[in-house]
VOBA-601434 format. One record per residue (C-alpha): x, z, y; residue in one letter. Coordinates in pm, 1 decimal. Example, Ala and Ser with C-alpha at 12.3 -4.5 7.8 and 13.67 -1.06 7.14 Angstrom:
// residues 2
@px=1230.0; pz=780.0; py=-450.0; type=A
@px=1367.0; pz=714.0; py=-106.0; type=S
//
This chain:
// residues 454
@px=6061.0; pz=15052.8; py=4069.6; type=M
@px=5990.4; pz=15102.7; py=4439.8; type=D
@px=6238.6; pz=14906.4; py=4654.9; type=D
@px=6132.5; pz=15096.0; py=4967.8; type=S
@px=6273.6; pz=15427.3; py=4837.6; type=E
@px=6639.3; pz=15527.6; py=4856.5; type=D
@px=6805.9; pz=15369.3; py=4556.8; type=F
@px=7050.2; pz=15557.8; py=4335.8; type=D
@px=7211.0; pz=15307.5; py=4094.0; type=P
@px=7309.5; pz=15562.8; py=3831.8; type=R
@px=6978.0; pz=15742.3; py=3849.1; type=G
@px=6795.8; pz=15421.6; py=3759.1; type=H
@px=6998.7; pz=15332.4; py=3451.9; type=L
@px=6734.9; pz=15483.5; py=3222.3; type=S
@px=6472.0; pz=15271.0; py=3397.0; type=S
@px=6691.7; pz=14968.5; py=3346.4; type=A
@px=6719.4; pz=15049.7; py=2974.1; type=R
@px=6341.7; pz=15078.5; py=2942.2; type=A
@px=6284.0; pz=14754.9; py=3131.8; type=A
@px=6531.3; pz=14563.4; py=2913.9; type=V
@px=6378.9; pz=14697.4; py=2593.2; type=Q
@px=6031.1; pz=14599.3; py=2711.3; type=T
@px=6151.9; pz=14252.9; py=2805.7; type=A
@px=6327.5; pz=14220.3; py=2470.3; type=Y
@px=6004.0; pz=14284.4; py=2279.9; type=V
@px=5809.2; pz=14047.0; py=2504.4; type=A
@px=6060.5; pz=13763.0; py=2482.5; type=R
@px=6196.0; pz=13800.3; py=2132.4; type=L
@px=6041.7; pz=13471.2; py=2024.4; type=T
@px=6183.6; pz=13276.1; py=2318.3; type=D
@px=6529.6; pz=13424.6; py=2276.1; type=F
@px=6525.4; pz=13338.9; py=1908.6; type=G
@px=6541.1; pz=12968.4; py=1988.8; type=Q
@px=6857.6; pz=12768.2; py=1926.2; type=A
@px=7131.7; pz=12818.8; py=2183.4; type=G
@px=7024.4; pz=13172.9; py=2274.0; type=N
@px=7186.8; pz=13360.9; py=1988.6; type=A
@px=7438.7; pz=13537.1; py=2213.8; type=S
@px=7160.4; pz=13657.8; py=2442.6; type=K
@px=6965.0; pz=13783.8; py=2142.7; type=L
@px=7269.7; pz=13977.3; py=2018.6; type=R
@px=7318.7; pz=14134.2; py=2362.6; type=S
@px=6965.7; pz=14271.1; py=2356.9; type=L
@px=6977.6; pz=14365.6; py=1988.6; type=W
@px=7286.3; pz=14582.9; py=2043.3; type=M
@px=7149.6; pz=14753.5; py=2352.8; type=L
@px=7069.8; pz=15082.6; py=2178.6; type=D
@px=7420.8; pz=15097.3; py=2032.4; type=A
@px=7606.4; pz=15087.9; py=2365.8; type=V
@px=7610.9; pz=15302.3; py=2678.4; type=S
@px=7812.7; pz=15082.5; py=2912.5; type=N
@px=7642.3; pz=15024.9; py=3248.6; type=E
@px=7771.6; pz=14668.9; py=3268.1; type=R
@px=7597.3; pz=14584.1; py=2939.3; type=T
@px=7262.8; pz=14712.1; py=3071.8; type=Y
@px=7303.1; pz=14502.8; py=3383.8; type=L
@px=7418.1; pz=14197.9; py=3189.2; type=H
@px=7105.1; pz=14221.2; py=2977.4; type=C
@px=6892.7; pz=14263.7; py=3288.4; type=L
@px=7046.1; pz=13943.9; py=3422.3; type=G
@px=6988.5; pz=13758.4; py=3096.0; type=V
@px=6625.2; pz=13857.6; py=3085.9; type=V
@px=6579.6; pz=13810.4; py=3460.5; type=G
@px=6298.4; pz=14068.6; py=3465.4; type=T
@px=6370.4; pz=14287.8; py=3768.5; type=L
@px=6463.4; pz=14040.3; py=4042.4; type=E
@px=6439.7; pz=14300.5; py=4319.6; type=S
@px=6665.6; pz=14466.7; py=4574.1; type=D
@px=6706.1; pz=14755.1; py=4333.2; type=A
@px=6830.9; pz=14524.6; py=4058.2; type=T
@px=7093.1; pz=14376.0; py=4289.2; type=Y
@px=7196.1; pz=14723.9; py=4402.3; type=S
@px=7268.9; pz=14794.4; py=4036.9; type=L
@px=7459.1; pz=14467.6; py=4024.8; type=L
@px=7676.5; pz=14556.2; py=4325.8; type=D
@px=7738.4; pz=14901.3; py=4179.4; type=H
@px=7847.9; pz=14783.1; py=3837.1; type=C
@px=8042.7; pz=14461.2; py=3904.8; type=V
@px=8417.4; pz=14525.2; py=3894.3; type=T
@px=8730.6; pz=14315.8; py=3908.1; type=D
@px=8721.2; pz=14247.7; py=3535.2; type=D
@px=8853.0; pz=13891.5; py=3562.4; type=A
@px=8823.7; pz=13813.3; py=3190.2; type=E
@px=8452.6; pz=13903.0; py=3179.8; type=T
@px=8384.1; pz=13718.9; py=3504.0; type=D
@px=8558.4; pz=13404.6; py=3381.0; type=M
@px=8343.9; pz=13407.9; py=3070.4; type=D
@px=8035.0; pz=13402.1; py=3291.7; type=V
@px=8180.3; pz=13137.9; py=3525.8; type=A
@px=8257.4; pz=12904.3; py=3234.7; type=S
@px=7929.2; pz=12963.2; py=3049.5; type=Q
@px=7732.2; pz=12650.0; py=2972.3; type=Q
@px=7357.7; pz=12623.9; py=3023.3; type=G
@px=7122.0; pz=12796.2; py=3266.5; type=P
@px=7244.9; pz=13113.8; py=3437.2; type=L
@px=7038.4; pz=13415.0; py=3529.0; type=S
@px=7047.3; pz=13540.6; py=3890.5; type=P
@px=7295.3; pz=13807.6; py=3783.4; type=F
@px=7522.8; pz=13552.5; py=3617.3; type=E
@px=7504.1; pz=13314.0; py=3912.8; type=Q
@px=7628.8; pz=13585.9; py=4145.3; type=I
@px=7905.1; pz=13676.4; py=3903.4; type=R
@px=8006.2; pz=13311.1; py=3865.2; type=A
@px=8015.7; pz=13258.0; py=4243.1; type=G
@px=8230.1; pz=13564.8; py=4290.5; type=R
@px=8471.3; pz=13456.4; py=4021.4; type=E
@px=8515.6; pz=13110.4; py=4175.1; type=I
@px=8613.6; pz=13271.5; py=4504.6; type=I
@px=8841.4; pz=13518.7; py=4324.0; type=R
@px=9007.9; pz=13233.7; py=4133.3; type=A
@px=9085.4; pz=13051.4; py=4457.1; type=E
@px=9208.9; pz=13374.8; py=4616.5; type=A
@px=9444.9; pz=13433.0; py=4321.8; type=R
@px=9575.5; pz=13079.3; py=4359.4; type=A
@px=9648.2; pz=13138.1; py=4727.5; type=L
@px=9828.0; pz=13463.3; py=4647.5; type=E
@px=10046.1; pz=13278.5; py=4396.1; type=A
@px=10100.5; pz=12997.2; py=4647.6; type=L
@px=10233.7; pz=13237.3; py=4909.1; type=S
@px=10513.8; pz=13331.7; py=4669.4; type=A
@px=10609.6; pz=12962.2; py=4641.9; type=R
@px=10682.2; pz=12924.8; py=5012.6; type=V
@px=11059.5; pz=12884.6; py=4999.9; type=D
@px=11350.3; pz=12695.0; py=5151.9; type=A
@px=11169.9; pz=12363.3; py=5100.4; type=E
@px=10896.1; pz=12486.8; py=5333.2; type=F
@px=11159.6; pz=12572.6; py=5594.3; type=D
@px=11307.8; pz=12224.3; py=5562.0; type=R
@px=10962.3; pz=12069.3; py=5604.6; type=A
@px=10897.6; pz=12274.1; py=5919.4; type=V
@px=11231.2; pz=12166.0; py=6068.9; type=S
@px=11170.8; pz=11799.4; py=5981.9; type=L
@px=10825.8; pz=11801.3; py=6142.9; type=I
@px=10955.2; pz=11986.0; py=6449.1; type=H
@px=11237.7; pz=11734.3; py=6497.8; type=Q
@px=11014.1; pz=11429.8; py=6438.3; type=C
@px=11016.9; pz=11204.8; py=6745.9; type=R
@px=10721.2; pz=10999.9; py=6631.9; type=G
@px=10400.8; pz=11105.6; py=6456.6; type=C
@px=10344.0; pz=11307.6; py=6143.7; type=L
@px=10128.7; pz=11072.9; py=5936.1; type=I
@px=9920.6; pz=11244.6; py=5667.8; type=V
@px=9790.9; pz=11056.7; py=5364.5; type=T
@px=9611.6; pz=11131.0; py=5040.4; type=G
@px=9339.7; pz=10988.1; py=4818.6; type=M
@px=8992.9; pz=11125.3; py=4746.0; type=G
@px=8941.3; pz=11497.2; py=4810.1; type=K
@px=9311.6; pz=11533.2; py=4890.2; type=A
@px=9262.2; pz=11267.8; py=5157.0; type=G
@px=8975.3; pz=11465.5; py=5312.3; type=L
@px=9197.9; pz=11773.4; py=5323.5; type=I
@px=9467.6; pz=11554.8; py=5475.7; type=G
@px=9234.0; pz=11455.7; py=5757.9; type=Q
@px=9173.8; pz=11822.7; py=5839.2; type=K
@px=9547.5; pz=11899.1; py=5829.8; type=I
@px=9617.0; pz=11607.1; py=6065.4; type=A
@px=9349.6; pz=11736.8; py=6303.9; type=A
@px=9497.8; pz=12088.0; py=6298.8; type=T
@px=9846.9; pz=11952.7; py=6364.1; type=L
@px=9726.1; pz=11740.5; py=6654.9; type=A
@px=9543.3; pz=12031.3; py=6818.2; type=S
@px=9845.2; pz=12260.5; py=6790.2; type=T
@px=10108.8; pz=12039.3; py=6947.5; type=G
@px=10218.1; pz=11798.1; py=6672.7; type=T
@px=10116.9; pz=11435.2; py=6716.2; type=R
@px=9948.3; pz=11342.0; py=6392.1; type=S
@px=9694.6; pz=11107.9; py=6237.9; type=H
@px=9558.4; pz=11024.9; py=5894.0; type=Y
@px=9638.6; pz=10705.3; py=5703.6; type=L
@px=9420.9; pz=10599.4; py=5408.1; type=H
@px=9641.4; pz=10483.5; py=5115.7; type=P
@px=9408.3; pz=10196.5; py=5026.5; type=G
@px=9385.8; pz=10064.4; py=5381.6; type=E
@px=9759.9; pz=10114.5; py=5432.8; type=A
@px=9855.6; pz=9853.6; py=5173.0; type=V
@px=9610.3; pz=9608.9; py=5329.9; type=H
@px=9759.0; pz=9603.3; py=5678.7; type=G
@px=9739.5; pz=9957.5; py=5816.3; type=D
@px=10099.2; pz=10016.0; py=5711.8; type=L
@px=10175.1; pz=9865.8; py=6052.1; type=G
@px=10075.6; pz=10200.3; py=6203.6; type=R
@px=10391.7; pz=10357.1; py=6063.7; type=V
@px=10695.4; pz=10354.2; py=6293.1; type=G
@px=11060.3; pz=10423.2; py=6227.9; type=G
@px=11044.6; pz=10759.7; py=6406.3; type=D
@px=10748.0; pz=10884.3; py=6203.0; type=D
@px=10741.2; pz=11132.6; py=5916.0; type=T
@px=10494.7; pz=11110.5; py=5625.4; type=I
@px=10312.2; pz=11399.8; py=5457.4; type=L
@px=10165.9; pz=11289.6; py=5121.3; type=V
@px=9904.7; pz=11497.1; py=4935.5; type=L
@px=9845.3; pz=11458.2; py=4561.1; type=S
@px=9792.1; pz=11742.2; py=4316.0; type=Q
@px=9895.9; pz=11536.2; py=4015.2; type=S
@px=10167.0; pz=11341.8; py=4196.6; type=G
@px=10061.9; pz=11037.4; py=3994.7; type=Q
@px=9772.1; pz=10895.3; py=4199.7; type=T
@px=9799.9; pz=10517.3; py=4173.0; type=E
@px=9706.4; pz=10430.0; py=4532.2; type=E
@px=9940.5; pz=10697.7; py=4666.8; type=V
@px=10237.8; pz=10580.0; py=4457.5; type=L
@px=10183.5; pz=10221.2; py=4571.1; type=R
@px=10195.6; pz=10338.8; py=4932.1; type=L
@px=10502.5; pz=10557.4; py=4872.8; type=V
@px=10690.6; pz=10256.8; py=4735.1; type=S
@px=10627.5; pz=10071.0; py=5061.6; type=S
@px=10719.1; pz=10375.1; py=5269.4; type=L
@px=11053.4; pz=10402.6; py=5095.7; type=R
@px=11131.9; pz=10047.6; py=5207.3; type=Q
@px=11056.3; pz=10151.5; py=5566.2; type=L
@px=11306.7; pz=10437.6; py=5526.1; type=K
@px=11078.7; pz=10701.9; py=5677.4; type=V
@px=11111.3; pz=11066.5; py=5564.0; type=P
@px=10849.6; pz=11173.3; py=5308.3; type=I
@px=10719.0; pz=11525.2; py=5250.4; type=I
@px=10521.4; pz=11559.9; py=4927.0; type=A
@px=10260.4; pz=11830.9; py=4869.5; type=M
@px=10189.1; pz=11838.3; py=4497.3; type=T
@px=10136.4; pz=12065.9; py=4201.8; type=G
@px=10392.1; pz=11874.7; py=3997.4; type=R
@px=10734.6; pz=11846.0; py=4162.3; type=P
@px=10865.2; pz=11648.3; py=3862.0; type=D
@px=10602.8; pz=11374.0; py=3913.1; type=S
@px=10677.3; pz=11027.2; py=4051.3; type=E
@px=10566.6; pz=11144.6; py=4396.2; type=L
@px=10791.5; pz=11450.9; py=4379.0; type=G
@px=11088.4; pz=11238.0; py=4271.9; type=A
@px=11033.9; pz=10988.2; py=4555.8; type=A
@px=10995.6; pz=11249.4; py=4831.3; type=A
@px=11271.6; pz=11387.9; py=5051.5; type=D
@px=11106.2; pz=11731.3; py=5053.0; type=I
@px=10856.5; pz=11863.7; py=4798.3; type=T
@px=10615.7; pz=12150.5; py=4864.3; type=L
@px=10522.3; pz=12285.5; py=4521.5; type=D
@px=10159.5; pz=12400.7; py=4494.8; type=L
@px=10211.6; pz=12523.6; py=4137.9; type=G
@px=10022.4; pz=12464.2; py=3817.0; type=D
@px=9669.0; pz=12517.1; py=3944.4; type=I
@px=9354.3; pz=12541.6; py=3735.0; type=E
@px=9041.9; pz=12416.6; py=3907.3; type=E
@px=8752.5; pz=12661.4; py=3939.1; type=A
@px=8404.4; pz=12636.3; py=3794.4; type=G
@px=8249.1; pz=12556.5; py=3458.6; type=T
@px=8413.6; pz=12217.0; py=3418.1; type=L
@px=8751.0; pz=12305.1; py=3565.4; type=G
@px=8777.2; pz=11943.2; py=3679.7; type=L
@px=8638.8; pz=11909.3; py=4032.7; type=A
@px=8910.1; pz=11952.0; py=4299.5; type=P
@px=8845.0; pz=12305.0; py=4427.8; type=S
@px=9132.8; pz=12548.7; py=4384.8; type=T
@px=9385.9; pz=12269.1; py=4437.8; type=S
@px=9227.8; pz=12149.9; py=4763.6; type=T
@px=9205.5; pz=12509.2; py=4886.9; type=T
@px=9579.5; pz=12542.8; py=4820.5; type=A
@px=9651.0; pz=12216.0; py=5003.1; type=M
@px=9449.6; pz=12327.7; py=5302.3; type=L
@px=9628.3; pz=12663.0; py=5316.3; type=A
@px=9971.6; pz=12502.4; py=5289.3; type=M
@px=9875.5; pz=12253.0; py=5560.8; type=G
@px=9763.3; pz=12534.7; py=5789.3; type=D
@px=10088.7; pz=12717.9; py=5723.5; type=A
@px=10290.8; pz=12408.7; py=5819.0; type=L
@px=10088.8; pz=12339.7; py=6134.0; type=A
@px=10090.4; pz=12696.4; py=6264.2; type=L
@px=10457.1; pz=12768.4; py=6191.5; type=V
@px=10558.0; pz=12442.2; py=6364.0; type=V
@px=10325.2; pz=12539.3; py=6649.5; type=C
@px=10511.0; pz=12870.3; py=6685.1; type=H
@px=10846.8; pz=12694.8; py=6664.9; type=K
@px=10744.1; pz=12467.5; py=6953.7; type=R
@px=10648.5; pz=12766.3; py=7170.0; type=G
@px=10297.3; pz=12623.2; py=7190.0; type=F
@px=10095.1; pz=12870.0; py=7401.2; type=G
@px=9738.7; pz=12926.8; py=7524.0; type=P
@px=9793.0; pz=12692.9; py=7820.6; type=E
@px=9894.7; pz=12409.4; py=7587.7; type=D
@px=9604.0; pz=12482.8; py=7356.2; type=F
@px=9362.7; pz=12471.4; py=7650.9; type=A
@px=9501.6; pz=12132.1; py=7753.7; type=Q
@px=9408.4; pz=11988.5; py=7414.1; type=F
@px=9064.8; pz=12157.7; py=7406.9; type=H
@px=8902.9; pz=12079.3; py=7745.1; type=P
@px=8551.6; pz=12035.4; py=7605.9; type=G
@px=8285.9; pz=12264.5; py=7464.4; type=G
@px=8265.5; pz=12641.8; py=7477.9; type=S
@px=8622.8; pz=12678.0; py=7349.5; type=L
@px=8760.9; pz=12468.7; py=7632.3; type=G
@px=8549.4; pz=12662.1; py=7879.3; type=R
@px=8688.9; pz=12992.9; py=7756.8; type=K
@px=9044.3; pz=12862.4; py=7786.0; type=L
@px=9001.3; pz=12708.2; py=8130.9; type=S
@px=9120.2; pz=12853.4; py=8460.3; type=K
@px=8901.0; pz=12985.2; py=8740.1; type=V
@px=8969.5; pz=12684.5; py=8962.4; type=E
@px=8822.3; pz=12459.2; py=8692.5; type=D
@px=8474.7; pz=12617.2; py=8713.7; type=V
@px=8455.5; pz=12791.2; py=9052.8; type=M
@px=8237.3; pz=12681.5; py=9343.6; type=R
@px=8485.2; pz=12518.4; py=9580.8; type=T
@px=8505.5; pz=12624.4; py=9943.6; type=L
@px=8285.1; pz=12338.6; py=10065.5; type=D
@px=8008.5; pz=12476.2; py=9840.2; type=E
@px=8049.0; pz=12831.8; py=9969.3; type=C
@px=7934.8; pz=13011.7; py=10281.5; type=R
@px=8239.1; pz=13110.8; py=10488.0; type=V
@px=8234.2; pz=13277.0; py=10828.5; type=A
@px=8451.2; pz=13472.6; py=11071.5; type=S
@px=8431.2; pz=13850.3; py=11050.2; type=E
@px=8396.9; pz=13853.7; py=11431.1; type=R
@px=8048.7; pz=13697.4; py=11426.7; type=K
@px=7723.7; pz=13890.4; py=11415.5; type=S
@px=7512.0; pz=13918.0; py=11103.3; type=V
@px=7244.3; pz=13699.5; py=11260.9; type=R
@px=7495.1; pz=13427.4; py=11359.2; type=E
@px=7646.1; pz=13422.9; py=11012.8; type=V
@px=7307.4; pz=13395.0; py=10840.8; type=M
@px=7207.2; pz=13105.2; py=11067.0; type=V
@px=7534.6; pz=12912.3; py=11080.0; type=E
@px=7676.9; pz=12962.4; py=10729.9; type=A
@px=7400.5; pz=12787.1; py=10539.5; type=S
@px=7489.9; pz=12519.2; py=10282.6; type=R
@px=7277.3; pz=12255.1; py=10108.0; type=P
@px=7218.3; pz=12266.0; py=9732.8; type=G
@px=7271.1; pz=12567.5; py=9509.3; type=R
@px=7354.9; pz=12868.7; py=9721.0; type=R
@px=7619.7; pz=13127.4; py=9640.3; type=V
@px=7473.4; pz=13476.0; py=9682.2; type=G
@px=7745.2; pz=13594.4; py=9917.4; type=A
@px=7923.5; pz=13502.4; py=10241.3; type=V
@px=8303.6; pz=13504.7; py=10239.1; type=L
@px=8435.3; pz=13659.8; py=10558.7; type=L
@px=8780.8; pz=13578.3; py=10692.2; type=V
@px=9007.0; pz=13717.9; py=10963.7; type=D
@px=9181.2; pz=13521.5; py=11238.8; type=D
@px=9451.7; pz=13405.0; py=10995.0; type=E
@px=9194.3; pz=13274.4; py=10746.5; type=G
@px=9260.5; pz=13547.4; py=10489.6; type=S
@px=8967.9; pz=13702.1; py=10305.4; type=L
@px=8878.6; pz=14029.2; py=10475.7; type=S
@px=8540.0; pz=14103.9; py=10323.6; type=G
@px=8221.8; pz=13984.0; py=10157.7; type=I
@px=7856.4; pz=14014.3; py=10259.1; type=F
@px=7600.3; pz=13960.4; py=9983.2; type=T
@px=7229.5; pz=13882.3; py=9986.7; type=D
@px=7173.8; pz=14233.7; py=9857.2; type=S
@px=7356.5; pz=14375.6; py=10158.3; type=D
@px=7118.0; pz=14184.4; py=10384.3; type=L
@px=6817.0; pz=14301.5; py=10184.6; type=A
@px=6923.3; pz=14663.4; py=10227.3; type=R
@px=6957.0; pz=14622.7; py=10605.8; type=L
@px=6611.1; pz=14473.0; py=10638.4; type=L
@px=6442.6; pz=14719.1; py=10408.1; type=E
@px=6599.6; pz=15004.7; py=10599.6; type=G
@px=6442.7; pz=14854.3; py=10915.4; type=Q
@px=6784.1; pz=14842.5; py=11079.4; type=R
@px=6702.4; pz=14531.0; py=11282.4; type=D
@px=6950.9; pz=14618.2; py=11556.2; type=E
@px=7233.4; pz=14582.5; py=11304.3; type=T
@px=7161.3; pz=14209.5; py=11277.4; type=L
@px=7325.8; pz=14162.8; py=11618.3; type=D
@px=7632.1; pz=14371.5; py=11533.4; type=H
@px=7956.4; pz=14223.6; py=11406.7; type=M
@px=7926.7; pz=14152.7; py=11038.5; type=I
@px=8263.3; pz=14325.2; py=10992.3; type=A
@px=8080.7; pz=14656.2; py=11052.3; type=D
@px=7857.3; pz=14615.4; py=10746.2; type=V
@px=8054.1; pz=14391.2; py=10511.0; type=M
@px=8230.5; pz=14515.0; py=10196.4; type=T
@px=8599.6; pz=14530.2; py=10281.8; type=R
@px=8869.9; pz=14450.3; py=10027.3; type=D
@px=8629.4; pz=14303.3; py=9772.1; type=P
@px=8724.3; pz=14235.9; py=9411.6; type=F
@px=8908.2; pz=13902.7; py=9383.8; type=T
@px=9113.1; pz=13699.6; py=9136.2; type=V
@px=9416.9; pz=13482.6; py=9216.5; type=P
@px=9417.8; pz=13110.5; py=9157.0; type=V
@px=9543.0; pz=13030.9; py=8806.5; type=G
@px=9360.0; pz=13321.1; py=8642.4; type=T
@px=9214.3; pz=13245.4; py=8300.9; type=R
@px=8835.9; pz=13234.5; py=8305.0; type=L
@px=8792.1; pz=13507.9; py=8040.1; type=P
@px=8987.1; pz=13750.1; py=8264.1; type=E
@px=8757.4; pz=13671.7; py=8556.7; type=A
@px=8450.3; pz=13714.0; py=8336.7; type=V
@px=8582.2; pz=14048.7; py=8216.1; type=E
@px=8613.6; pz=14165.0; py=8577.1; type=Q
@px=8260.5; pz=14047.3; py=8660.2; type=I
@px=8127.9; pz=14247.9; py=8365.5; type=V
@px=8342.7; pz=14554.7; py=8429.0; type=R
@px=8265.7; pz=14574.7; py=8802.7; type=Q
@px=7900.0; pz=14467.3; py=8757.5; type=K
@px=7921.3; pz=14204.0; py=9030.6; type=I
@px=7770.3; pz=13858.4; py=9066.3; type=S
@px=8023.9; pz=13683.9; py=9292.6; type=E
@px=8399.8; pz=13692.8; py=9249.2; type=L
@px=8612.3; pz=13523.7; py=9521.4; type=P
@px=8917.4; pz=13321.5; py=9416.0; type=V
@px=9214.2; pz=13340.7; py=9654.6; type=C
@px=9547.8; pz=13161.2; py=9690.2; type=D
@px=9884.1; pz=13336.3; py=9711.4; type=V
@px=9833.3; pz=13396.0; py=10086.5; type=Q
@px=9503.7; pz=13572.2; py=10019.8; type=G
@px=9292.5; pz=13289.4; py=10160.4; type=R
@px=8968.9; pz=13211.7; py=9976.3; type=P
@px=8954.6; pz=12880.0; py=9791.7; type=I
@px=8627.2; pz=12931.0; py=9604.1; type=G
@px=8390.0; pz=13168.0; py=9426.3; type=V
@px=8307.3; pz=13236.0; py=9061.4; type=I
@px=7930.8; pz=13286.1; py=9051.8; type=D
@px=7782.3; pz=13472.5; py=8758.0; type=V
@px=7529.2; pz=13195.1; py=8698.2; type=T
@px=7815.8; pz=12952.3; py=8631.5; type=D
@px=7976.2; pz=13164.2; py=8360.4; type=V
@px=7672.9; pz=13330.0; py=8204.6; type=V
@px=7726.6; pz=13123.7; py=7888.4; type=G
@px=8052.5; pz=13303.7; py=7805.9; type=I
@px=7953.4; pz=13652.7; py=7917.9; type=L
@px=7882.7; pz=13910.7; py=7647.3; type=P
@px=7504.7; pz=13888.6; py=7610.6; type=G
@px=7437.9; pz=14256.8; py=7651.9; type=E
@px=7655.8; pz=14281.2; py=7965.0; type=Q
@px=7522.3; pz=13997.3; py=8180.3; type=V
@px=7448.2; pz=14125.6; py=8532.6; type=P
@px=7073.1; pz=14140.7; py=8581.3; type=A
@px=6969.6; pz=13822.9; py=8757.9; type=Q
@px=6605.0; pz=13931.0; py=8760.1; type=D
@px=6702.0; pz=14228.5; py=8975.9; type=E
@px=6893.9; pz=14000.4; py=9208.3; type=K
@px=6596.1; pz=13769.1; py=9245.5; type=S
@px=6367.1; pz=14063.2; py=9308.5; type=A
@px=6590.6; pz=14183.5; py=9589.6; type=Q
@px=6595.4; pz=13842.7; py=9755.0; type=L
@px=6220.1; pz=13805.5; py=9725.0; type=N
@px=6176.8; pz=14129.9; py=9916.9; type=K
@px=6319.7; pz=13955.8; py=10221.8; type=L
@px=5983.0; pz=13783.1; py=10247.7; type=L
@px=5814.5; pz=14121.3; py=10265.8; type=R
@px=6031.5; pz=14283.0; py=10532.9; type=V
@px=5858.0; pz=14566.8; py=10715.4; type=H
@px=5576.9; pz=14557.3; py=10458.1; type=A
@px=5663.2; pz=14897.1; py=10312.6; type=G
@px=5823.3; pz=14777.3; py=9989.7; type=S
@px=6010.1; pz=15021.9; py=9767.5; type=E
@px=6375.1; pz=15078.5; py=9866.4; type=P
@px=6644.5; pz=14920.0; py=9655.1; type=I
@px=6882.0; pz=15151.5; py=9468.5; type=E
@px=7236.3; pz=15157.7; py=9600.7; type=E
@px=7485.5; pz=15007.5; py=9352.6; type=T
@px=7800.6; pz=15148.4; py=9510.7; type=G
@px=8094.2; pz=14970.0; py=9668.1; type=S
@px=8211.4; pz=14629.7; py=9554.7; type=G
@px=8074.5; pz=14277.8; py=9557.8; type=N
@px=7712.7; pz=14391.1; py=9523.8; type=C
@px=7446.2; pz=14133.7; py=9464.7; type=S
//
């Protein structure tokens, strides 16, 4: 079977049949060993059936054609037959590549079905929990043991980042002194699928004495935890995924989803917006994307600023600044308002055109009037979008009076620009380097149109 050719799943079923029959003859002895009787029967009955899934199941059992074509057959034939998939997912012993894929898919499907069922359980108790958390004057303390505790830590982190003060309390540490972290204004969210976890129940007993509200998240509302709680969020009777059906998997997925639902609905109820989110996420690329232009711009003392009444030569001599240089001069009128911009590319064009006399003219005659700008307070992604859309390298930031307060330089935001739309810095460098070859007959630079050219 040639993987490089276009593959038609149905057209290769006869090839699959032949391959399985060949493999059956070759491996009859091995398959006859103890524990492989079901596999032997699958191959033995091959000639008596015409179902595509049976051919592919046998292919997977034998494991003969582990190629792209085999997996194309697999993708073509696998359906949403949950009963068949569960049989594979619960099968003991080694799995073929085909069966491993089927088992993985079924585990994900099982968790998805549990989440679908969970969504139907969101009722008035959920509404009460949202209101209690929203009205809480202290912290929402999340607790749970084992895997539930790990999910609890994530829920606490999500709550904290979306406007609800929250932290995690380990049940074991709580009864050895950390119970002192709980205040009278706090609310407790307790996670336990069984509702009978020993360490959790010991903690709940102490919490009841402190008279703090308790929200239970459990699969058994009639458990000791459910009975002790003021509000119970019922996760339902959940079966864990996988061969054993024991490791917390579907239940922890349900807990995580319910925790996200609580956090995000409370977030909405608080009116928590992008500005608030940015305040809690100042670091990393996320914080950078949520920041405002004044947080990342080159401030005015780092920029070249000059009067529009001066000559080009005077501006180039007097407006120099130490350190990293912005590739444009901001030009202001007599009131200090931004009237234009003059970029390094503008200067390069003058010199290459051998227009030396223009150097002694007022820069207002050659500057770009009414350049693209953004007002102070603009979100950085909006400024970046304008840089990309207008294909510019410098974007002045102005106050409400139109006076410049800084510049967004493309080199400062290149990390959050769409990769394929970053203005060409190599071209910019090439233009500046040509200044060293003025009057040497270099090739003219293409005009880029009006705007903050660079």
